[in-house]
ZATI-722161 format. One record per residue: residue number from 0; z, y, x of N, C-alpha, C in turn. Coordinates in pm, 1 decimal. Layout:
REM ZATI-722161
ROVEX  seq      n.pz      n.py      n.px     ca.pz     ca.py     ca.px      c.pz      c.py      c.px
ROVEX  NUM         Z         Y         X         Z         Y         X         Z         Y         X
...
END
This chain:
REM ZATI-722161
ROVEX  seq      n.pz      n.py      n.px     ca.pz     ca.py     ca.px      c.pz      c.py      c.px
ROVEX    0    1537.7   11485.4    2903.5    1580.1   11471.8    3015.9    1449.8   11448.1    3156.0
ROVEX    1    1500.0   11595.8    3220.1    1348.2   11556.1    3387.5    1389.9   11493.8    3475.1
ROVEX    2    1271.1   11435.1    3527.2    1268.8   11312.1    3630.4    1252.1   11380.1    3757.3
ROVEX    3    1275.5   11324.4    3874.6    1233.1   11344.3    3954.0    1146.4   11266.1    4034.7
ROVEX    4    1067.7   11258.5    4128.7     998.1   11113.6    4208.1    1063.8   11090.0    4278.6
ROVEX    5    1041.1   10988.9    4351.8    1128.5   10934.5    4459.6    1049.7   11032.3    4612.9
ROVEX    6    1169.2   11032.7    4683.1    1129.6   11098.8    4775.8    1053.5   11024.1    4886.1
ROVEX    7    1111.9   10965.3    4929.3    1087.6   10823.6    5007.1     922.3   10756.6    4992.3
ROVEX    8     873.6   10730.0    5062.2     720.0   10636.8    5066.3     789.3   10527.1    4991.0
ROVEX    9     732.0   10446.8    4891.9     770.9   10330.1    4833.7     664.4   10233.1    4830.8
ROVEX   10     674.3   10106.2    4901.3     586.1   10003.7    4895.3     541.6    9928.8    4746.2
ROVEX   11     452.9    9917.9    4758.3     414.1    9757.7    4615.8     536.3    9689.9    4649.3
ROVEX   12     523.0    9586.6    4546.4     648.6    9478.9    4560.2     552.0    9345.6    4531.7
ROVEX   13     445.0    9342.0    4533.6     391.4    9203.3    4515.7     257.4    9250.2    4542.1
ROVEX   14     140.0    9136.3    4580.7       3.1    9164.3    4596.6     -29.3    9100.4    4407.3
ROVEX   15     -88.5    9182.7    4315.0    -118.5    9115.8    4214.2    -230.0    9011.7    4226.3
ROVEX   16    -350.8    9052.3    4230.2    -470.1    8978.4    4186.4    -624.2    9030.9    4311.8
ROVEX   17    -672.1    8945.1    4280.8    -782.4    9027.7    4354.1    -919.8    8974.9    4242.5
ROVEX   18    -995.1    9026.7    4223.5   -1118.8    9080.4    4155.2   -1212.2    9079.1    4239.6
ROVEX   19   -1327.4    8925.9    4230.9   -1424.3    8934.3    4308.8   -1541.3    8933.7    4265.7
ROVEX   20   -1650.5    8952.5    4298.3   -1818.3    8954.6    4196.8   -1873.6    8833.6    4275.7
ROVEX   21   -1904.9    8766.2    4184.4   -1982.6    8639.2    4235.8   -2116.0    8610.8    4193.9
ROVEX   22   -2228.9    8591.7    4241.0   -2353.6    8543.3    4244.2   -2376.2    8368.4    4123.0
ROVEX   23   -2213.7    8288.6    4154.2   -2204.7    8181.3    4139.3   -2115.9    8125.7    4025.3
ROVEX   24   -2098.7    8193.9    3883.6   -1951.0    8210.2    3854.4   -1868.5    8072.3    3826.6
ROVEX   25   -1990.8    7983.6    3751.7   -1940.4    7804.8    3748.2   -1891.1    7763.3    3835.3
ROVEX   26   -1955.8    7771.6    3976.1   -1909.0    7720.4    4097.1   -1776.7    7750.0    4149.2
ROVEX   27   -1776.7    7918.9    4147.8   -1646.4    7958.1    4198.6   -1546.9    7937.2    4075.3
ROVEX   28   -1532.3    7943.2    3965.8   -1445.7    7905.2    3877.7   -1386.6    7756.1    3931.7
ROVEX   29   -1445.1    7660.0    3943.1   -1429.3    7506.7    3991.0   -1402.2    7526.8    4107.6
ROVEX   30   -1425.0    7613.3    4213.4   -1373.0    7607.9    4346.8   -1230.4    7671.0    4345.0
ROVEX   31   -1172.8    7737.4    4263.7   -1065.0    7798.2    4269.8    -985.4    7710.8    4171.4
ROVEX   32   -1034.6    7612.7    4074.5    -920.5    7526.1    3975.7    -927.7    7422.4    4103.6
ROVEX   33    -998.7    7400.1    4181.1    -954.2    7225.8    4311.6    -856.6    7322.7    4380.9
ROVEX   34    -880.4    7416.0    4446.9    -851.5    7457.3    4569.2    -647.2    7506.2    4508.1
ROVEX   35    -639.4    7620.0    4409.9    -559.2    7655.3    4380.7    -468.8    7561.3    4267.7
ROVEX   36    -539.2    7429.9    4202.6    -493.1    7406.8    4118.0    -505.4    7553.0    3993.1
ROVEX   37    -584.4    7626.6    3958.2    -539.0    7718.8    3916.1    -605.5    7688.2    3756.5
ROVEX   38    -594.0    7778.5    3663.0    -660.4    7713.8    3520.4    -738.6    7863.2    3498.6
ROVEX   39    -807.6    7822.4    3362.3    -872.2    7939.1    3321.1    -812.9    8034.1    3235.9
ROVEX   40    -743.9    8120.9    3239.1    -688.6    8218.7    3094.1    -739.1    8274.5    3032.0
ROVEX   41    -872.0    8329.2    3068.6    -958.3    8441.0    2987.9   -1120.0    8383.4    3089.2
ROVEX   42   -1208.3    8335.0    2962.7   -1326.5    8264.1    2976.8   -1396.2    8342.2    2919.5
ROVEX   43   -1498.6    8413.3    3020.4   -1568.5    8546.2    2939.2   -1733.8    8520.6    2967.7
ROVEX   44   -1792.9    8362.1    3017.5   -1889.6    8335.0    3075.4   -1968.6    8390.9    2967.0
ROVEX   45   -2102.1    8417.2    3032.8   -2147.1    8427.3    3104.5   -2085.4    8550.6    3224.4
ROVEX   46   -2022.2    8677.9    3204.5   -1979.8    8774.9    3223.5   -1888.5    8755.2    3330.5
ROVEX   47   -1770.8    8622.9    3329.8   -1699.3    8652.4    3434.7   -1584.3    8554.5    3378.5
ROVEX   48   -1489.1    8535.7    3422.9   -1336.1    8474.1    3387.0   -1229.9    8524.1    3477.0
ROVEX   49   -1119.6    8506.1    3437.1    -976.2    8545.0    3480.7    -917.2    8370.3    3550.8
ROVEX   50    -857.9    8354.7    3641.2    -765.9    8219.2    3655.7    -623.8    8300.6    3732.0
ROVEX   51    -521.3    8191.7    3646.0    -400.6    8178.1    3709.2    -364.1    8081.2    3762.0
ROVEX   52    -265.3    8076.9    3859.9    -206.0    7927.3    3897.1     -41.6    7949.3    3879.0
ROVEX   53      40.4    8056.5    3835.8     139.0    8056.8    3812.0     219.8    8176.0    3713.9
ROVEX   54     299.2    8272.1    3667.9     364.0    8316.3    3589.9     254.8    8443.4    3553.5
ROVEX   55     185.5    8470.7    3682.4     121.3    8618.3    3650.8       1.0    8568.0    3529.1
ROVEX   56     -44.6    8696.3    3472.4    -123.0    8652.7    3382.4    -263.7    8675.5    3431.5
ROVEX   57    -295.2    8736.1    3581.7    -417.4    8674.6    3621.4    -405.9    8687.6    3789.1
ROVEX   58    -477.8    8606.3    3858.2    -391.0    8589.8    4004.2    -593.9    8610.5    4072.1
ROVEX   59    -669.2    8571.7    3979.0    -818.4    8605.5    4048.9    -894.6    8634.1    3912.4
ROVEX   60    -975.8    8730.4    3923.1   -1035.3    8777.0    3807.9   -1186.3    8797.0    3911.2
ROVEX   61   -1293.6    8716.3    3802.5   -1403.2    8696.9    3902.3   -1509.9    8755.5    3791.8
ROVEX   62   -1632.4    8868.3    3832.3   -1729.6    8936.9    3740.0   -1837.4    8899.5    3809.0
ROVEX   63   -1943.0    8828.8    3741.8   -2103.0    8783.9    3699.9   -2195.6    8884.3    3792.5
ROVEX   64   -2251.4    8856.7    3869.0   -2351.8    8950.3    3951.1   -2472.2    8865.7    3957.2
ROVEX   65   -2564.2    8948.3    3949.3   -2708.4    8831.6    3957.2   -2699.3    8810.5    4127.6
ROVEX   66   -2794.0    8664.1    4133.5   -2790.0    8590.5    4221.7   -2856.9    8678.8    4335.4
ROVEX   67   -2986.3    8765.1    4288.2   -3064.9    8841.3    4358.6   -3075.7    8989.5    4279.0
ROVEX   68   -3049.8    9070.3    4340.6   -3045.3    9209.6    4278.2   -3182.3    9243.5    4212.6
ROVEX   69   -3118.7    9289.2    4111.1   -3259.9    9328.8    3991.7   -3340.8    9447.6    4122.3
ROVEX   70   -3466.7    9438.8    4089.8   -3599.8    9517.4    4144.0   -3529.5    9646.2    4158.5
ROVEX   71   -3448.6    9678.7    4003.6   -3418.7    9829.2    4027.1   -3304.9    9905.5    4085.5
ROVEX   72   -3238.8    9771.9    4156.3   -3110.2    9861.9    4247.4   -3101.5    9784.2    4372.7
ROVEX   73   -3149.5    9864.5    4450.6   -3110.4    9861.5    4598.7   -2990.5    9811.8    4649.6
ROVEX   74   -3009.4    9783.6    4773.1   -2895.1    9745.9    4856.5   -2803.4    9838.1    4842.6
ROVEX   75   -2661.0    9808.6    4780.8   -2530.8    9918.0    4804.9   -2542.7    9969.9    4685.9
ROVEX   76   -2615.1    9977.8    4572.0   -2612.6   10051.0    4440.4   -2559.4    9950.5    4333.4
ROVEX   77   -2516.9   10064.5    4262.8   -2378.5    9989.1    4121.8   -2474.8    9940.9    4024.7
ROVEX   78   -2394.2    9863.4    3907.1   -2421.2    9844.2    3780.7   -2310.1    9874.5    3735.2
ROVEX   79   -2306.5    9916.6    3593.1   -2200.3    9982.8    3516.7   -2169.6    9891.2    3445.0
ROVEX   80   -2027.9    9846.8    3438.2   -1978.1    9783.8    3326.4   -1908.0    9841.4    3250.1
ROVEX   81   -1944.4    9851.6    3082.1   -1892.1    9900.3    3014.5   -1802.0    9839.5    2894.2
ROVEX   82   -1721.8    9920.0    2814.0   -1704.9    9847.6    2686.8   -1786.2    9837.9    2568.3
ROVEX   83   -1765.5    9820.1    2457.3   -1837.3    9826.9    2361.2   -1916.7    9924.3    2325.7
ROVEX   84   -1842.6   10046.9    2314.0   -1869.2   10185.8    2272.0   -1995.1   10242.3    2387.0
ROVEX   85   -1962.7   10165.9    2545.2   -2027.0   10280.1    2636.1   -1940.2   10409.4    2684.6
ROVEX   86   -1844.3   10411.1    2571.6   -1762.1   10549.2    2644.1   -1687.3   10543.8    2785.1
ROVEX   87   -1644.5   10399.6    2768.2   -1576.7   10366.7    2919.9   -1616.3   10302.5    3039.8
ROVEX   88   -1663.0   10308.0    3095.9   -1699.7   10224.4    3224.1   -1661.7   10218.8    3359.3
ROVEX   89   -1704.5   10115.0    3432.8   -1647.4   10105.8    3564.8   -1788.7   10079.3    3676.4
ROVEX   90   -1822.2   10096.7    3725.7   -1903.1   10090.2    3859.8   -1873.8    9999.0    3954.8
ROVEX   91   -1991.6    9880.8    3987.7   -1946.6    9742.3    4025.5   -2069.8    9727.3    4117.1
ROVEX   92   -2055.5    9711.6    4281.0   -2198.5    9686.9    4348.3   -2259.8    9576.4    4303.4
ROVEX   93   -2384.4    9535.7    4304.0   -2459.7    9447.9    4213.1   -2441.1    9323.3    4340.9
ROVEX   94   -2364.1    9358.1    4457.5   -2347.2    9243.5    4539.0   -2251.1    9143.5    4553.7
ROVEX   95   -2240.9    9021.5    4551.1   -2096.9    8948.3    4583.1   -2019.4    9016.2    4671.7
ROVEX   96   -1907.5    8969.3    4643.2   -1835.8    9040.4    4705.5   -1706.7    9032.3    4648.5
ROVEX   97   -1593.1    9142.2    4755.7   -1459.2    9160.6    4714.2   -1491.7    9308.9    4625.8
ROVEX   98   -1444.8    9309.9    4505.1   -1402.9    9399.8    4416.1   -1297.1    9497.0    4436.2
ROVEX   99   -1179.3    9444.2    4441.6   -1068.1    9517.0    4475.1    -982.2    9430.4    4451.0
ROVEX  100    -895.4    9436.4    4509.3    -722.2    9405.1    4516.2    -657.6    9490.7    4459.2
ROVEX  101    -525.9    9419.6    4381.4    -434.2    9523.5    4307.7    -304.0    9496.5    4366.0
ROVEX  102    -219.4    9584.0    4376.2     -75.7    9594.7    4412.7       6.0    9658.4    4288.0
ROVEX  103      95.8    9582.3    4301.0     217.2    9636.0    4146.2     333.7    9705.2    4226.2
ROVEX  104     336.8    9824.9    4166.3     515.5    9858.4    4219.6     618.9    9832.0    4075.7
ROVEX  105     723.5    9848.9    4120.2     838.1    9814.1    4043.2     833.9    9919.3    3918.6
ROVEX  106     817.6   10060.6    3932.1     802.7   10107.7    3817.7     707.7   10229.2    3804.4
ROVEX  107     744.8   10322.6    3739.6     636.5   10383.0    3711.7     695.0   10521.5    3809.8
ROVEX  108     825.0   10549.3    3819.3     812.1   10660.8    3947.0     740.5   10592.8    4032.0
ROVEX  109     792.1   10504.7    4123.1     742.0   10454.0    4217.3     586.9   10451.6    4231.0
ROVEX  110     510.8   10449.9    4108.0     330.7   10439.9    4117.8     311.0   10572.7    4154.4
ROVEX  111     378.4   10710.3    4039.2     353.7   10817.9    4044.0     412.3   10900.9    4182.4
ROVEX  112     502.0   10869.6    4225.7     506.1   10885.6    4347.6     421.0   10873.0    4473.5
ROVEX  113     354.8   10749.2    4480.0     250.0   10693.3    4551.5     139.2   10795.9    4548.1
ROVEX  114      98.4   10812.7    4409.0      -8.1   10906.7    4382.9      34.5   11062.6    4453.8
ROVEX  115     125.4   11106.4    4388.8     161.8   11249.5    4475.9     175.0   11242.9    4607.8
ROVEX  116     195.7   11158.8    4686.2     186.6   11157.5    4816.5      33.3   11141.2    4885.4
ROVEX  117     -43.3   11045.4    4792.2    -187.3   11034.2    4839.9    -258.4   11138.6    4792.4
ROVEX  118    -223.7   11259.3    4703.3    -286.4   11331.9    4654.6    -280.4   11459.1    4742.5
ROVEX  119    -166.3   11472.1    4801.1    -109.5   11585.3    4913.5    -184.0   11552.9    5025.1
ROVEX  120    -230.8   11386.8    5050.3    -327.9   11382.9    5192.1    -440.4   11378.9    5122.8
ROVEX  121    -540.3   11420.5    5019.1    -660.5   11442.0    5021.7    -696.9   11328.6    4962.4
ROVEX  122    -624.1   11203.7    4922.5    -685.0   11121.0    4847.2    -731.9   11103.2    4706.9
ROVEX  123    -803.7   11113.9    4667.5    -850.4   11136.8    4528.3    -909.9   10966.7    4429.3
ROVEX  124    -844.7   10948.1    4338.3    -858.1   10817.0    4266.8    -999.1   10796.0    4225.4
ROVEX  125   -1062.0   10696.3    4206.3   -1160.5   10702.4    4179.1   -1179.2   10637.7    3996.9
ROVEX  126   -1078.4   10587.4    3998.8   -1080.9   10535.8    3837.6    -913.0   10531.6    3794.1
ROVEX  127    -837.0   10573.9    3667.1    -725.3   10563.8    3638.8    -752.7   10549.4    3517.1
ROVEX  128    -686.5   10410.0    3469.5    -713.0   10370.6    3366.9    -602.5   10255.8    3280.5
ROVEX  129    -582.2   10298.9    3172.2    -450.1   10205.1    3130.6    -549.3   10065.5    3063.8
ROVEX  130    -513.0    9993.2    3109.6    -548.7    9841.3    3068.1    -493.7    9777.6    2947.7
ROVEX  131    -419.4    9839.6    2925.3    -317.0    9781.2    2795.9    -191.7    9698.9    2889.7
ROVEX  132    -251.1    9570.5    2944.1    -125.8    9537.7    2999.5     -67.3    9569.7    3138.7
ROVEX  133    -134.0    9678.0    3183.4    -129.4    9779.8    3326.6    -147.4    9906.3    3330.7
ROVEX  134     -57.3    9976.2    3358.3    -146.8   10106.0    3390.0    -199.3   10137.6    3557.7
ROVEX  135    -289.5   10161.3    3585.9    -344.7   10139.0    3684.0    -430.0   10266.5    3790.8
ROVEX  136    -386.2   10311.8    3878.1    -460.3   10406.6    3988.8    -568.5   10313.4    4055.1
ROVEX  137    -672.1   10352.3    4065.6    -781.6   10330.2    4180.6    -811.5   10397.8    4274.0
ROVEX  138    -836.3   10330.9    4404.1    -865.4   10412.9    4479.7    -984.7   10346.6    4596.1
ROVEX  139   -1071.8   10394.9    4632.3   -1138.8   10327.8    4772.6   -1126.7   10297.8    4896.0
ROVEX  140   -1139.4   10230.4    5012.2   -1100.1   10253.6    5114.5   -1226.3   10304.6    5218.2
ROVEX  141   -1193.7   10305.1    5318.6   -1319.4   10403.7    5369.9   -1460.5   10301.3    5388.0
ROVEX  142   -1442.6   10153.6    5316.4   -1543.8   10077.4    5333.4   -1597.3   10075.9    5214.7
ROVEX  143   -1536.6   10111.7    5095.7   -1556.5   10074.7    4994.2   -1473.8   10015.7    4885.8
ROVEX  144   -1373.6    9930.8    4954.1   -1326.2    9863.9    4873.6   -1198.7    9917.5    4774.8
ROVEX  145   -1200.7    9850.7    4678.3   -1117.6    9923.5    4570.7    -978.4    9878.7    4550.3
ROVEX  146    -883.7    9946.4    4593.2    -720.0    9902.9    4582.5    -691.4    9981.5    4421.4
ROVEX  147    -646.9    9853.9    4345.2    -565.7    9899.7    4274.3    -419.5    9932.7    4223.3
ROVEX  148    -378.8   10010.8    4210.1    -255.0   10032.0    4268.4    -162.5   10044.0    4119.0
ROVEX  149    -103.6    9966.0    4053.3     -83.9    9937.3    3923.1      81.0    9916.7    3885.4
ROVEX  150     142.7    9915.1    3751.1     230.8    9871.0    3707.4     214.4    9797.6    3592.6
ROVEX  151     316.1    9691.1    3575.7     270.1    9628.2    3437.4     349.9    9700.2    3343.4
ROVEX  152     270.7    9693.1    3166.8     353.1    9763.2    3102.2     390.7    9672.0    2967.4
ROVEX  153     424.7    9551.8    3055.2     509.2    9455.8    2906.9     504.1    9335.0    2978.7
ROVEX  154     629.6    9266.0    2940.8     615.8    9129.7    2994.5     519.6    9036.5    3018.8
ROVEX  155     487.2    8953.5    3114.0     399.3    8839.5    3147.0     326.6    8787.1    3039.0
ROVEX  156     445.2    8714.9    2917.3     441.5    8663.4    2775.3     331.4    8778.7    2679.1
ROVEX  157     385.9    8858.6    2675.5     299.1    8961.6    2597.4     185.8    9000.7    2668.8
ROVEX  158     159.4    9013.2    2847.6      44.1    9052.8    2844.2     -63.6    8950.2    2828.3
ROVEX  159     -19.0    8818.2    2807.3    -123.3    8744.0    2799.2    -163.3    8711.3    2654.1
ROVEX  160     -98.5    8766.8    2605.0     -99.5    8751.0    2449.4    -188.7    8859.7    2419.1
ROVEX  161    -230.6    9005.8    2463.3    -264.9    9100.7    2468.2    -403.1    9046.8    2538.2
ROVEX  162    -415.1    8956.4    2653.1    -543.8    8963.2    2697.9    -652.4    8876.2    2568.9
ROVEX  163    -571.8    8799.9    2485.4    -653.1    8728.1    2414.0    -636.0    8801.0    2259.3
ROVEX  164    -595.3    8915.9    2265.4    -642.8    9003.5    2136.2    -746.9    9062.8    2107.4
ROVEX  165    -780.0    9063.5    1987.3    -914.2    9141.1    1952.4    -919.6    9288.4    1998.9
ROVEX  166    -794.0    9333.1    2020.6    -833.8    9508.8    2063.8    -885.1    9454.2    2192.2
ROVEX  167    -819.1    9368.7    2300.8    -896.4    9344.7    2438.9   -1062.3    9292.0    2398.1
ROVEX  168   -1074.0    9200.3    2310.7   -1217.0    9180.6    2321.0   -1301.0    9285.0    2295.8
ROVEX  169   -1249.7    9383.7    2194.9   -1316.1    9491.6    2158.0   -1351.6    9603.9    2279.4
ROVEX  170   -1263.8    9626.5    2361.2   -1233.5    9690.7    2495.7   -1168.0    9646.6    2612.9
ROVEX  171   -1215.7    9541.0    2677.9   -1194.2    9475.0    2765.8   -1150.3    9545.7    2916.7
ROVEX  172   -1172.2    9686.5    2906.2   -1153.7    9780.9    3021.8   -1043.5    9873.3    2990.6
ROVEX  173   -1026.7    9916.8    2911.9    -893.9   10034.5    2875.9    -966.9   10167.0    2842.6
ROVEX  174    -839.9   10250.4    2873.8    -847.0   10352.7    2855.3    -861.3   10458.9    2955.6
ROVEX  175    -922.8   10554.1    2991.6    -889.3   10629.9    3092.8    -773.8   10746.7    3068.7
ROVEX  176    -728.3   10755.3    3160.9    -620.1   10882.9    3184.8    -614.8   10989.4    3286.5
ROVEX  177    -534.9   11131.1    3245.1    -545.3   11229.0    3381.0    -396.2   11199.9    3460.3
ROVEX  178    -434.8   11175.2    3554.0    -279.0   11131.3    3641.0    -221.3   11208.5    3631.7
ROVEX  179    -246.6   11363.4    3676.5    -178.1   11468.1    3671.3    -136.0   11535.7    3554.3
ROVEX  180    -165.7   11460.7    3423.0     -81.9   11497.1    3295.6      19.1   11362.0    3324.3
ROVEX  181     -26.5   11266.8    3287.1      82.1   11171.4    3336.1     193.0   11221.8    3433.4
ROVEX  182     178.9   11294.9    3514.6     276.9   11301.3    3601.4     391.8   11405.0    3584.2
ROVEX  183     308.6   11500.5    3490.8     363.4   11618.7    3458.7     436.4   11601.6    3310.3
ROVEX  184     407.0   11490.5    3235.9     502.3   11411.2    3130.4     594.3   11363.9    3168.2
ROVEX  185     568.9   11283.5    3314.8     660.6   11188.9    3337.6     829.0   11273.3    3396.3
ROVEX  186     738.2   11402.9    3480.1     864.0   11455.5    3529.4     905.8   11558.5    3403.2
ROVEX  187     868.7   11568.8    3346.7     932.4   11647.3    3177.5    1027.3   11574.6    3095.8
ROVEX  188    1025.6   11442.8    3143.6    1140.0   11349.4    3084.2    1063.4   11304.6    2955.6
ROVEX  189     941.0   11275.0    2880.3     875.7   11214.6    2835.6     914.0   11041.1    2821.5
ROVEX  190     913.0   11001.8    2705.7     972.5   10886.6    2713.2     902.6   10786.1    2802.4
ROVEX  191     930.7   10696.3    2823.2     875.7   10596.4    2893.8     762.0   10513.2    2820.8
ROVEX  192     796.0   10443.3    2702.3     716.2   10400.4    2568.9     602.7   10483.6    2558.0
ROVEX  193     621.6   10585.7    2557.2     491.8   10728.6    2529.2     418.3   10743.5    2674.8
ROVEX  194     480.5   10756.2    2767.9     374.9   10730.3    2875.7     276.2   10586.3    2922.6
ROVEX  195     318.8   10457.9    2840.4     317.5   10365.5    2904.8     154.9   10357.9    2815.7
ROVEX  196     169.3   10457.8    2725.0      75.1   10440.8    2613.9     -57.2   10540.8    2623.9
ROVEX  197     -33.0   10635.7    2740.1    -134.9   10732.0    2795.1    -284.8   10655.0    2786.2
ROVEX  198    -350.8   10755.7    2680.1    -521.8   10723.6    2679.8    -517.1   10619.2    2588.5
ROVEX  199    -418.9   10553.2    2537.7    -423.8   10462.5    2418.8    -352.8   10552.6    2256.0
ROVEX  200    -319.9   10643.1    2271.6    -271.5   10715.8    2140.7    -359.6   10737.9    2042.6
ROVEX  201    -457.1   10751.1    2041.3    -579.4   10761.7    1961.3    -592.5   10643.6    1859.2
ROVEX  202    -637.5   10540.7    1942.2    -646.6   10399.8    1918.4    -497.3   10336.9    1838.9
ROVEX  203    -407.4   10367.5    1873.4    -237.3   10310.3    1841.8    -226.2   10410.9    1709.3
ROVEX  204    -284.0   10509.5    1686.1    -273.4   10607.6    1553.7    -346.0   10535.4    1459.1
ROVEX  205    -492.3   10498.0    1469.5    -540.7   10458.0    1379.1    -529.1   10306.1    1374.9
END
């Protein structure tokens, strides 16, 4: 059965998490452990970590960057974080600071409605990635801060299990997808379970 997008603008229902770049990973982990009574739920040291203090699978994610930018990276330049194959990557600044804020929408329709309105206004995503536990469309604001607009694709208990799975260890970034393809499939009435796996189809088939 065909679907239609919401006609009115829809706000996210929560601020999900923040991702920070840090040149002092261990000290920053300790900082949030003490201030928030947070626990490390995913320890990727020396490359990063994820922490939570409630039911969310992660509230703060930390990405380690050099204390001093390498000589071959000037101010404002990026490093590239890739999966094990190098096929999927994210560009990160070498400087400590805010990487992105994540905002969660209540439904795929709400997320795609936001995408359609943003596209009509001339906003283009910088990334569209199925992370497994989330389906995410990233934008950059005028100062370059990224905004992850997302939906959860599974309950938190399953998301926590997914973050500790061999599949996530092999590919912690996820699978890119075409948002226009997702939108067209949504409006055509494709099953939601199928849409939540966009980009992962080949992996799941094997």
